[in-house]
Backbone of each chain as ProteinMPNN parsed JSONL, in Angstrom:
{"seq_chain_A": "MKVLVCYDVARDDNGARRLRKVARICEDYGIRVQYSVFECLVDPAQLLMLKRSLEQAINMKVDSLRYYHLGKNWKNKVEHVGAKVAIDMENDLLLF", "coords_chain_A": {"N_chain_A": [[0.835, -1.174, 0.0], [0.329, 2.328, -0.507], [1.737, 4.923, 1.268], [1.662, 8.236, 2.251], [4.086, 10.342, 3.559], [4.36, 13.149, 5.437], [6.264, 15.745, 6.813], [7.083, 18.095, 9.376], [9.755, 19.697, 10.717], [11.052, 21.299, 13.48], [13.013, 24.286, 13.45], [15.07, 24.288, 15.462], [17.869, 23.972, 17.776], [18.766, 21.257, 17.349], [17.43, 20.756, 15.076], [18.218, 20.571, 12.317], [19.692, 18.24, 12.312], [17.762, 16.346, 13.087], [16.041, 16.623, 10.952], [17.551, 15.676, 8.78], [17.801, 13.062, 9.619], [15.161, 12.113, 9.661], [14.576, 12.325, 6.946], [16.438, 10.498, 5.912], [15.47, 8.09, 7.002], [12.966, 7.926, 5.761], [13.826, 7.657, 3.142], [14.66, 5.063, 3.038], [12.345, 3.711, 2.684], [10.844, 4.837, 0.695], [10.11, 7.315, -1.86], [11.301, 10.582, -2.341], [9.19, 13.239, -2.905], [8.691, 15.833, -2.567], [10.152, 18.564, -0.721], [9.636, 17.985, 2.043], [8.105, 15.729, 1.88], [7.295, 12.381, 1.372], [6.673, 9.523, -0.643], [5.755, 6.37, 0.232], [6.008, 2.93, -0.368], [4.724, 0.366, 1.222], [4.323, -2.603, 3.249], [2.061, -3.735, 5.881], [3.748, -4.465, 8.085], [6.188, -3.235, 7.48], [5.345, -0.624, 7.523], [4.836, -0.24, 10.219], [7.452, -0.412, 11.258], [8.638, 1.755, 9.946], [7.174, 3.891, 11.014], [7.829, 3.655, 13.726], [10.581, 4.171, 13.699], [10.605, 6.81, 12.68], [9.143, 8.167, 14.632], [10.761, 7.917, 16.773], [12.814, 9.474, 15.947], [11.976, 12.122, 15.771], [11.243, 15.202, 17.597], [8.718, 15.069, 19.643], [7.395, 17.202, 20.779], [7.777, 19.464, 19.255], [8.004, 18.857, 16.56], [6.296, 17.53, 13.663], [4.464, 14.768, 12.225], [2.683, 13.521, 9.485], [0.675, 10.992, 8.284], [-0.639, 9.748, 5.348], [-2.871, 7.487, 4.185], [-2.926, 6.164, 1.143], [-3.788, 3.976, -0.071], [-4.377, 1.193, -2.437], [-4.932, 1.673, -5.275], [-3.489, 4.15, -5.856], [-2.366, 5.658, -7.818], [-4.048, 7.075, -9.558], [-4.812, 9.032, -7.922], [-3.128, 11.047, -7.537], [-1.688, 14.126, -8.496], [0.718, 15.996, -10.244], [2.183, 19.165, -10.564], [4.289, 21.45, -12.202], [7.757, 21.965, -11.355], [9.914, 19.144, -11.275], [11.32, 18.36, -8.437], [14.735, 18.218, -7.913], [16.564, 16.599, -5.582], [19.367, 17.081, -3.62], [20.714, 14.485, -2.245], [22.782, 14.218, -0.439], [23.217, 16.64, 0.871], [20.761, 17.452, 1.53], [19.716, 19.538, 0.056], [17.826, 21.667, -2.11], [17.941, 21.357, -5.501], [17.994, 23.406, -8.279]], "CA_chain_A": [[0.0, 0.0, 0.0], [1.111, 3.574, -0.586], [1.528, 5.853, 2.382], [2.338, 9.527, 2.09], [4.62, 10.828, 4.835], [4.661, 14.586, 5.406], [6.809, 16.099, 8.129], [7.578, 19.442, 9.705], [10.718, 19.602, 11.809], [11.334, 22.655, 13.958], [14.394, 24.726, 13.185], [15.771, 24.611, 16.714], [19.296, 23.602, 17.769], [19.026, 19.961, 16.713], [16.46, 20.572, 14.003], [18.824, 20.136, 11.054], [20.086, 16.829, 12.462], [16.549, 15.531, 13.052], [15.499, 16.702, 9.59], [18.316, 14.728, 7.946], [17.509, 11.68, 10.061], [13.814, 11.772, 9.183], [14.655, 12.114, 5.491], [17.17, 9.226, 5.694], [14.574, 6.969, 7.312], [11.963, 7.839, 4.69], [14.49, 7.19, 1.915], [14.729, 3.593, 3.079], [11.022, 3.125, 2.426], [10.087, 5.437, -0.4], [10.66, 8.308, -2.793], [11.017, 11.974, -1.973], [8.482, 13.93, -3.986], [8.874, 17.266, -2.264], [11.187, 18.726, 0.296], [9.33, 17.218, 3.263], [7.018, 14.798, 1.539], [7.76, 11.134, 0.769], [5.681, 8.501, -0.965], [6.361, 5.109, 0.644], [5.263, 1.725, -0.712], [5.04, -0.481, 2.373], [3.294, -3.517, 3.769], [1.757, -3.322, 7.26], [4.894, -4.638, 8.995], [7.143, -2.173, 7.144], [4.776, 0.654, 7.974], [5.073, -0.186, 11.67], [8.878, -0.11, 11.48], [8.852, 3.134, 9.473], [6.596, 4.8, 12.004], [8.599, 3.587, 14.978], [11.855, 4.883, 13.478], [10.35, 8.241, 12.547], [8.66, 8.734, 15.889], [11.929, 8.007, 17.67], [13.754, 10.471, 15.396], [11.502, 13.503, 15.922], [10.93, 15.718, 18.933], [7.25, 15.076, 19.588], [6.818, 18.481, 21.263], [7.861, 20.58, 18.284], [7.966, 18.382, 15.17], [5.053, 16.77, 13.398], [4.419, 13.802, 11.134], [1.327, 13.168, 9.038], [0.644, 9.829, 7.378], [-1.887, 9.656, 4.566], [-2.979, 6.165, 3.563], [-3.472, 6.37, -0.19], [-4.369, 2.696, -0.518], [-3.733, 0.452, -3.525], [-4.914, 2.37, -6.579], [-3.167, 5.53, -5.514], [-1.787, 6.408, -8.954], [-4.945, 8.096, -10.138], [-5.214, 10.007, -6.873], [-2.03, 12.012, -7.367], [-1.372, 14.975, -9.643], [1.9, 16.843, -10.019], [2.268, 20.319, -11.469], [5.484, 22.262, -11.957], [9.097, 21.379, -11.418], [10.232, 17.9, -10.555], [12.424, 18.886, -7.625], [15.88, 17.306, -7.762], [17.038, 16.797, -4.217], [20.75, 16.638, -3.388], [20.52, 13.616, -1.093], [23.853, 14.346, 0.554], [23.147, 17.857, 1.687], [19.357, 17.863, 1.725], [19.451, 20.85, -0.558], [17.0, 21.58, -3.321], [18.723, 21.781, -6.665], [17.069, 23.896, -9.335]], "C_chain_A": [[0.894, 1.257, 0.0], [0.732, 4.479, 0.574], [2.347, 7.109, 2.12], [2.817, 9.968, 3.468], [4.999, 12.298, 4.656], [5.215, 14.95, 6.784], [7.201, 17.568, 8.196], [8.53, 19.264, 10.874], [11.122, 21.018, 12.203], [12.786, 23.015, 13.706], [15.056, 25.178, 14.485], [17.196, 24.056, 16.636], [19.549, 22.292, 17.021], [18.141, 19.717, 15.501], [17.075, 20.021, 12.723], [19.189, 18.656, 11.123], [18.846, 15.931, 12.389], [15.966, 15.49, 11.634], [16.218, 15.7, 8.684], [17.966, 13.296, 8.311], [16.144, 11.229, 9.539], [13.862, 11.474, 7.681], [15.357, 10.787, 5.191], [16.239, 8.028, 5.928], [13.558, 6.795, 6.184], [12.573, 7.293, 3.407], [14.594, 5.671, 1.869], [13.409, 2.947, 2.648], [10.333, 3.722, 1.199], [10.846, 6.481, -1.18], [10.286, 9.698, -2.318], [10.356, 12.662, -3.151], [8.461, 15.431, -3.769], [9.8, 17.351, -1.065], [10.887, 17.915, 1.562], [8.141, 16.296, 3.041], [7.611, 13.582, 0.826], [6.563, 10.247, 0.451], [6.342, 7.155, -0.694], [5.44, 3.948, 0.281], [5.644, 0.669, 0.327], [3.933, -1.487, 2.641], [3.058, -3.144, 5.237], [2.957, -3.424, 8.214], [5.929, -3.533, 8.749], [6.645, -0.824, 7.641], [5.025, 0.834, 9.476], [6.522, 0.213, 11.964], [9.188, 1.326, 11.081], [8.375, 4.115, 10.542], [7.438, 4.834, 13.275], [9.914, 4.364, 14.823], [11.629, 6.394, 13.421], [9.982, 8.859, 13.889], [9.749, 8.761, 16.96], [12.864, 9.137, 17.232], [13.291, 11.901, 15.671], [11.418, 13.886, 17.404], [9.422, 15.944, 18.925], [6.652, 16.431, 19.983], [6.794, 19.534, 20.158], [7.827, 20.149, 16.817], [6.629, 17.673, 14.94], [5.21, 15.872, 12.178], [2.955, 13.611, 10.766], [1.463, 12.033, 8.051], [-0.7, 9.847, 6.659], [-1.876, 8.298, 3.853], [-3.671, 6.31, 2.214], [-4.023, 5.075, -0.781], [-3.659, 2.111, -1.726], [-3.741, 1.265, -4.805], [-4.709, 3.87, -6.378], [-2.754, 6.346, -6.751], [-2.743, 7.445, -9.521], [-5.435, 9.097, -9.094], [-4.193, 11.137, -6.746], [-1.841, 12.807, -8.657], [-0.182, 15.853, -9.282], [1.904, 17.969, -11.047], [3.556, 21.053, -11.132], [6.748, 21.43, -11.987], [9.141, 20.043, -10.702], [11.469, 18.281, -9.725], [13.513, 17.831, -7.534], [16.485, 17.615, -6.401], [18.476, 16.296, -4.138], [20.721, 15.817, -2.101], [21.562, 13.856, -0.007], [23.599, 15.539, 1.463], [21.723, 18.332, 1.92], [19.076, 19.251, 1.177], [18.55, 20.643, -1.757], [17.831, 22.119, -4.464], [17.75, 22.254, -7.724], [17.84, 24.127, -10.622]], "O_chain_A": [[2.041, 1.233, 0.445], [-0.442, 4.756, 0.818], [3.539, 7.056, 1.815], [2.048, 9.969, 4.43], [5.847, 12.64, 3.832], [4.688, 14.506, 7.804], [7.593, 18.182, 7.204], [8.142, 18.732, 11.915], [11.489, 21.83, 11.353], [13.671, 22.16, 13.744], [15.539, 26.306, 14.591], [17.672, 23.71, 15.555], [20.433, 22.219, 16.167], [18.103, 18.611, 14.961], [16.52, 19.109, 12.11], [19.03, 17.913, 10.154], [18.859, 14.894, 11.726], [15.466, 14.459, 11.182], [15.584, 14.971, 7.92], [17.847, 12.429, 7.446], [15.993, 10.113, 9.042], [13.27, 10.504, 7.208], [14.921, 10.037, 4.317], [16.228, 7.076, 5.147], [13.314, 5.684, 5.713], [11.921, 6.554, 2.669], [14.612, 5.071, 0.795], [13.375, 1.769, 2.291], [9.345, 3.17, 0.715], [12.076, 6.521, -1.16], [9.145, 9.97, -1.946], [10.891, 12.669, -4.259], [8.235, 16.2, -4.703], [10.178, 16.339, -0.476], [11.768, 17.239, 2.094], [7.292, 16.12, 3.915], [8.321, 13.711, -0.171], [5.573, 10.227, 1.182], [7.359, 6.824, -1.302], [4.246, 3.973, 0.58], [6.757, 0.145, 0.307], [2.769, -1.261, 2.311], [3.788, -2.315, 5.781], [3.147, -2.55, 9.06], [6.478, -2.967, 9.694], [7.42, 0.007, 8.116], [5.377, 1.92, 9.934], [6.781, 1.069, 12.81], [9.911, 2.031, 11.785], [9.089, 5.045, 10.917], [7.721, 5.898, 13.824], [10.304, 5.12, 15.713], [12.368, 7.163, 14.035], [10.453, 9.941, 14.236], [9.673, 9.523, 17.924], [13.611, 9.687, 18.042], [14.121, 12.802, 15.793], [11.505, 13.053, 18.306], [8.917, 16.873, 18.295], [5.541, 16.767, 19.574], [5.909, 20.388, 20.123], [7.642, 20.982, 15.93], [5.938, 17.277, 15.878], [5.962, 16.16, 11.247], [2.091, 13.548, 11.641], [2.253, 12.093, 7.109], [-1.755, 9.948, 7.284], [-1.0, 8.007, 3.04], [-4.876, 6.553, 2.157], [-4.641, 5.075, -1.846], [-2.516, 2.457, -2.024], [-2.682, 1.528, -5.375], [-5.565, 4.706, -6.665], [-2.79, 7.577, -6.727], [-2.337, 8.539, -9.914], [-6.34, 9.893, -9.343], [-4.369, 12.063, -5.954], [-1.834, 12.25, -9.755], [-0.086, 16.38, -8.173], [1.662, 17.753, -12.235], [3.888, 21.259, -9.964], [6.796, 20.344, -12.565], [8.499, 19.839, -9.671], [12.545, 18.497, -10.281], [13.261, 16.694, -7.133], [16.865, 18.75, -6.114], [18.757, 15.174, -4.561], [20.704, 16.373, -1.003], [21.279, 13.721, 1.183], [23.751, 15.447, 2.681], [21.484, 19.43, 2.424], [18.311, 20.027, 1.748], [18.521, 19.562, -2.346], [18.364, 23.226, -4.386], [16.779, 21.562, -8.029], [17.258, 24.536, -11.627]]}, "seq_chain_B": "MKVLVCYDVARDDNGARRLRKVARICEDYGIRVQYSVFECLVDPAQLLMLKRSLEQAINMKVDSLRYYHLGKNWKNKVEHVGAKVAIDMENDLLLF", "coords_chain_B": {"N_chain_B": [[-15.29, 16.594, -1.505], [-12.088, 15.58, -0.219], [-9.043, 17.126, -0.711], [-5.579, 16.96, -0.705], [-3.142, 19.398, -0.614], [0.109, 19.856, -1.469], [3.041, 21.776, -1.447], [6.06, 23.003, -2.902], [8.067, 25.737, -2.882], [10.449, 27.541, -4.594], [13.36, 29.064, -3.158], [13.998, 31.616, -4.381], [14.464, 34.957, -5.762], [11.76, 36.017, -5.85], [10.581, 34.155, -4.307], [9.606, 34.16, -1.619], [7.397, 35.831, -1.793], [5.787, 34.426, -3.615], [5.366, 32.168, -2.096], [3.861, 33.094, 0.09], [1.604, 33.888, -1.337], [0.665, 31.468, -2.41], [0.032, 30.133, -0.044], [-1.969, 31.837, 0.951], [-3.955, 31.483, -0.99], [-4.554, 28.775, -0.644], [-5.554, 28.895, 1.931], [-8.055, 29.946, 1.548], [-9.501, 27.79, 0.811], [-9.084, 25.7, 2.522], [-7.494, 23.962, 5.311], [-4.483, 24.621, 7.003], [-2.149, 22.152, 7.607], [0.417, 21.482, 7.875], [3.586, 23.101, 7.387], [3.851, 23.42, 4.54], [1.609, 22.162, 3.613], [-1.749, 21.625, 2.919], [-5.099, 20.79, 3.777], [-7.862, 20.515, 1.841], [-11.305, 20.982, 1.515], [-13.318, 20.477, -1.032], [-15.568, 21.005, -3.835], [-15.953, 19.704, -7.216], [-15.939, 21.999, -8.923], [-14.891, 24.026, -7.324], [-12.404, 22.942, -6.894], [-11.265, 23.151, -9.393], [-11.043, 25.945, -9.618], [-9.334, 26.469, -7.47], [-7.01, 25.12, -8.304], [-6.426, 26.526, -10.642], [-5.847, 29.077, -9.657], [-3.64, 28.53, -7.996], [-1.802, 27.532, -9.832], [-1.361, 29.691, -11.392], [-0.075, 31.242, -9.582], [2.383, 30.098, -8.946], [5.853, 29.555, -9.977], [6.26, 27.713, -12.631], [8.605, 26.542, -13.466], [10.325, 26.217, -11.335], [8.959, 25.78, -8.992], [6.756, 23.503, -7.201], [3.674, 21.659, -7.208], [1.632, 19.353, -5.55], [-1.196, 17.384, -5.776], [-3.295, 15.443, -3.816], [-5.854, 13.251, -4.041], [-8.017, 12.517, -1.623], [-10.492, 11.597, -1.356], [-13.844, 10.691, -0.146], [-14.26, 9.309, 2.427], [-12.032, 10.249, 4.072], [-11.135, 10.641, 6.595], [-10.345, 8.381, 8.079], [-8.014, 7.898, 6.894], [-5.92, 9.384, 7.592], [-3.243, 10.15, 9.745], [-1.939, 11.744, 12.579], [1.041, 12.705, 14.174], [2.815, 14.007, 16.92], [3.657, 17.496, 17.315], [1.048, 19.902, 17.098], [1.207, 22.103, 14.696], [1.353, 25.502, 15.197], [0.59, 28.076, 13.139], [1.756, 31.204, 12.333], [-0.285, 33.208, 10.77], [0.084, 35.718, 9.648], [2.797, 36.162, 9.237], [3.677, 33.88, 8.138], [5.221, 32.246, 9.739], [6.502, 29.611, 11.776], [5.167, 28.859, 14.825], [6.292, 27.876, 17.947]], "CA_chain_B": [[-14.148, 15.691, -1.418], [-10.9, 16.166, 0.43], [-7.83, 17.135, -1.537], [-4.384, 17.424, -0.007], [-2.278, 20.21, -1.486], [1.479, 19.985, -0.966], [3.787, 22.617, -2.393], [7.455, 23.415, -2.679], [8.328, 26.977, -3.625], [11.889, 27.792, -4.577], [13.747, 30.263, -2.385], [14.699, 32.59, -5.24], [14.138, 36.358, -5.426], [10.334, 36.224, -5.552], [10.064, 32.942, -3.671], [8.822, 34.443, -0.4], [6.113, 36.407, -2.217], [4.969, 33.338, -4.176], [5.027, 31.255, -0.99], [2.731, 33.708, 0.812], [0.419, 33.871, -2.204], [0.161, 30.091, -2.469], [-0.597, 29.847, 1.254], [-3.23, 32.613, 1.026], [-4.957, 30.832, -1.85], [-4.988, 27.525, 0.015], [-6.354, 29.241, 3.119], [-9.444, 30.184, 1.13], [-10.177, 26.524, 0.492], [-8.843, 24.595, 3.453], [-6.8, 24.13, 6.595], [-3.048, 24.311, 6.962], [-1.832, 21.103, 8.579], [1.873, 21.583, 8.039], [4.071, 24.339, 6.792], [3.47, 23.553, 3.125], [0.59, 21.134, 3.34], [-3.112, 22.04, 3.266], [-6.203, 19.87, 3.487], [-8.938, 21.343, 1.294], [-12.58, 20.304, 1.268], [-13.792, 21.203, -2.217], [-16.325, 20.27, -4.849], [-15.16, 19.743, -8.461], [-15.81, 23.374, -9.457], [-13.958, 24.733, -6.442], [-11.064, 22.375, -7.119], [-10.765, 23.778, -10.632], [-10.643, 27.337, -9.315], [-8.156, 26.397, -6.59], [-5.866, 24.747, -9.126], [-6.093, 27.62, -11.577], [-5.206, 30.156, -8.881], [-2.313, 28.085, -7.541], [-0.901, 27.338, -10.973], [-0.979, 31.047, -11.826], [0.75, 31.877, -8.532], [3.743, 29.531, -8.846], [6.735, 29.571, -11.138], [6.222, 26.303, -13.015], [9.947, 25.991, -13.735], [11.099, 25.913, -10.124], [8.085, 25.405, -7.858], [5.927, 22.33, -7.542], [2.43, 21.422, -6.483], [1.129, 17.967, -5.658], [-2.568, 17.234, -5.269], [-3.65, 14.057, -3.49], [-7.305, 13.133, -3.858], [-8.223, 11.596, -0.509], [-11.846, 11.057, -1.462], [-14.85, 11.079, 0.844], [-13.992, 8.888, 3.822], [-10.604, 10.513, 4.232], [-10.75, 10.785, 8.006], [-9.567, 7.259, 8.627], [-6.795, 7.71, 6.082], [-4.936, 10.37, 8.036], [-2.771, 10.033, 11.121], [-1.036, 12.838, 12.946], [1.881, 12.412, 15.341], [3.694, 15.119, 17.28], [3.107, 18.812, 17.613], [0.086, 20.54, 16.192], [1.984, 23.31, 14.438], [0.582, 26.75, 15.137], [1.199, 28.88, 12.083], [1.439, 32.638, 12.407], [-0.79, 33.444, 9.422], [0.534, 36.986, 9.074], [4.191, 36.173, 8.798], [4.071, 32.554, 7.634], [6.266, 31.656, 10.581], [6.014, 28.511, 12.615], [5.265, 29.232, 16.245], [6.389, 26.643, 18.751]], "C_chain_B": [[-12.94, 16.404, -0.821], [-9.703, 16.022, -0.487], [-6.686, 17.702, -0.699], [-3.54, 18.202, -1.002], [-0.916, 20.351, -0.802], [2.252, 20.85, -1.951], [5.228, 22.843, -1.933], [7.66, 24.67, -3.52], [9.803, 27.31, -3.477], [12.204, 29.073, -3.813], [14.578, 31.196, -3.265], [14.192, 33.997, -4.895], [12.678, 36.537, -5.037], [9.725, 35.067, -4.776], [9.169, 33.233, -2.475], [7.44, 34.969, -0.77], [5.209, 35.298, -2.773], [4.497, 32.401, -3.07], [3.818, 31.804, -0.228], [1.465, 33.623, -0.02], [-0.192, 32.474, -2.258], [-0.57, 29.749, -1.169], [-1.935, 30.574, 1.373], [-4.323, 31.924, 0.201], [-5.481, 29.571, -1.161], [-5.877, 27.816, 1.22], [-7.814, 29.503, 2.772], [-10.217, 28.882, 0.95], [-9.996, 25.458, 1.573], [-8.064, 24.979, 4.689], [-5.329, 23.748, 6.435], [-2.744, 23.27, 8.031], [-0.327, 20.972, 8.787], [2.332, 22.782, 7.244], [3.672, 24.481, 5.321], [2.503, 22.451, 2.709], [-0.768, 21.633, 3.827], [-4.075, 20.906, 2.959], [-7.39, 20.719, 3.064], [-10.173, 20.502, 1.029], [-13.266, 21.074, 0.137], [-14.708, 20.334, -3.079], [-15.546, 20.422, -6.159], [-14.937, 21.161, -8.998], [-14.798, 24.167, -8.622], [-12.525, 24.236, -6.659], [-10.43, 22.99, -8.36], [-10.265, 25.195, -10.366], [-9.386, 27.364, -8.461], [-6.903, 26.109, -7.428], [-5.436, 25.896, -10.024], [-5.339, 28.723, -10.827], [-3.784, 29.757, -8.48], [-1.336, 28.038, -8.71], [-0.525, 28.662, -11.618], [0.002, 31.679, -10.844], [2.188, 31.343, -8.534], [4.552, 29.806, -10.117], [6.915, 28.101, -11.526], [7.621, 25.693, -13.193], [10.635, 25.523, -12.457], [10.253, 25.52, -8.919], [7.317, 24.142, -8.241], [4.712, 22.239, -6.625], [2.114, 19.942, -6.634], [-0.244, 17.943, -5.022], [-2.8, 15.748, -5.005], [-5.155, 14.015, -3.208], [-7.577, 12.077, -2.791], [-9.64, 11.04, -0.49], [-12.739, 11.463, -0.306], [-14.456, 10.623, 2.247], [-12.501, 8.988, 4.116], [-10.163, 10.469, 5.695], [-9.943, 9.605, 8.52], [-8.319, 6.977, 7.783], [-5.649, 8.593, 6.579], [-4.554, 10.107, 9.489], [-1.807, 11.179, 11.402], [-0.254, 12.422, 14.191], [2.718, 13.649, 15.626], [2.927, 16.402, 17.462], [2.049, 19.203, 16.599], [0.737, 21.895, 15.907], [1.051, 24.505, 14.388], [1.309, 27.651, 14.159], [0.796, 30.332, 12.293], [1.028, 33.064, 11.013], [-0.195, 34.699, 8.8], [1.931, 36.853, 8.482], [4.663, 34.819, 8.285], [5.205, 31.974, 8.437], [5.659, 30.514, 11.37], [6.203, 28.938, 14.059], [5.337, 27.945, 17.05], [6.215, 26.977, 20.229]], "O_chain_B": [[-12.791, 17.624, -0.901], [-9.396, 14.933, -0.972], [-6.802, 18.76, -0.079], [-3.258, 17.723, -2.1], [-0.81, 20.895, 0.297], [2.127, 20.672, -3.162], [5.537, 22.866, -0.741], [7.448, 24.655, -4.732], [10.334, 27.354, -2.368], [11.428, 30.029, -3.817], [15.718, 31.523, -2.936], [13.565, 34.196, -3.854], [12.383, 37.142, -4.007], [8.509, 34.996, -4.604], [8.105, 32.632, -2.327], [6.44, 34.608, -0.151], [4.024, 35.232, -2.448], [3.371, 31.902, -3.102], [2.872, 31.072, 0.063], [0.388, 33.328, 0.498], [-1.409, 32.314, -2.163], [-1.648, 29.154, -1.188], [-2.919, 29.999, 1.839], [-5.466, 31.802, 0.643], [-6.688, 29.332, -1.105], [-6.828, 27.085, 1.497], [-8.703, 29.305, 3.601], [-11.448, 28.88, 0.94], [-10.671, 24.429, 1.548], [-7.983, 26.149, 5.066], [-4.978, 22.731, 5.838], [-3.039, 23.47, 9.209], [0.124, 20.406, 9.783], [1.554, 23.399, 6.516], [3.207, 25.542, 4.904], [2.58, 21.897, 1.612], [-0.923, 22.014, 4.987], [-3.888, 20.157, 1.999], [-7.872, 21.547, 3.836], [-10.1, 19.446, 0.401], [-13.737, 22.194, 0.338], [-14.635, 19.105, -3.056], [-14.581, 21.185, -6.215], [-13.847, 21.476, -9.477], [-13.959, 24.887, -9.163], [-11.568, 25.01, -6.613], [-9.241, 23.306, -8.386], [-9.196, 25.587, -10.834], [-8.484, 28.17, -8.688], [-5.875, 26.769, -7.276], [-4.25, 26.2, -10.151], [-4.325, 29.232, -11.304], [-2.847, 30.546, -8.608], [-0.184, 28.455, -8.588], [0.492, 28.761, -12.304], [0.804, 32.535, -11.215], [3.113, 32.066, -8.161], [4.029, 30.217, -11.153], [7.617, 27.346, -10.853], [7.794, 24.479, -13.083], [11.418, 24.573, -12.469], [10.773, 24.989, -7.938], [7.234, 23.761, -9.409], [4.719, 22.667, -5.47], [2.301, 19.355, -7.7], [-0.443, 18.406, -3.899], [-2.535, 14.905, -5.861], [-5.653, 14.646, -2.276], [-7.39, 10.883, -3.029], [-9.956, 10.135, 0.282], [-12.462, 12.421, 0.416], [-14.332, 11.444, 3.156], [-11.814, 7.998, 4.367], [-8.984, 10.286, 5.998], [-8.992, 9.769, 9.284], [-7.662, 5.949, 7.944], [-4.542, 8.546, 6.043], [-5.409, 9.876, 10.344], [-0.972, 11.532, 10.568], [-0.812, 11.862, 15.135], [3.264, 14.267, 14.712], [1.724, 16.407, 17.725], [2.14, 18.882, 15.414], [0.806, 22.744, 16.796], [0.08, 24.52, 13.631], [2.491, 27.951, 14.327], [-0.39, 30.64, 12.417], [1.884, 33.263, 10.151], [0.013, 34.76, 7.588], [2.218, 37.35, 7.393], [5.849, 34.608, 8.028], [6.065, 31.283, 7.892], [4.45, 30.466, 11.597], [7.299, 29.335, 14.455], [4.535, 27.033, 16.852], [6.263, 26.083, 21.074]]}, "name": "protein", "num_of_chains": 2, "seq": "MKVLVCYDVARDDNGARRLRKVARICEDYGIRVQYSVFECLVDPAQLLMLKRSLEQAINMKVDSLRYYHLGKNWKNKVEHVGAKVAIDMENDLLLFMKVLVCYDVARDDNGARRLRKVARICEDYGIRVQYSVFECLVDPAQLLMLKRSLEQAINMKVDSLRYYHLGKNWKNKVEHVGAKVAIDMENDLLLF"}
């Protein structure tokens, strides 16, 4: 099943480190489609592991995660307009 | 129907202005759930207007929009973990 993971990580002292960690975890399970949005193709067991890793990586008081279950036939539920953002995986920078 | 709008706006010269405009447009149709993620409850006609406004507001070469059609019973498709981000609507800042 396809699960969309959206995250906001606060820009406090450790924010950059948590942001990189969250992105790294998501990369193991899916594809980055926007700066803080990943599309992950996971089975229920993988989803549990993904969630556990992410929820350990964030600061629950100031960061947030949203999971959207897009189900099986998710392809016709998604539309993209504009630039395909190329992400520099090493430095988490947006390349234009 | 519920449509999730996710956007990435490049941080170039006019990026901040486009970012505010995109957020303002989304605010007319829905609720901000993360810094660049809105949940919009729209009918087909409203969705068309929302898209037209957003696609006029962005720079197609460097910004991106993703629409996710969550359908009718979207409530059990969404999970939130962590902070409920309070957004300062005036300055588009995240308040923690």
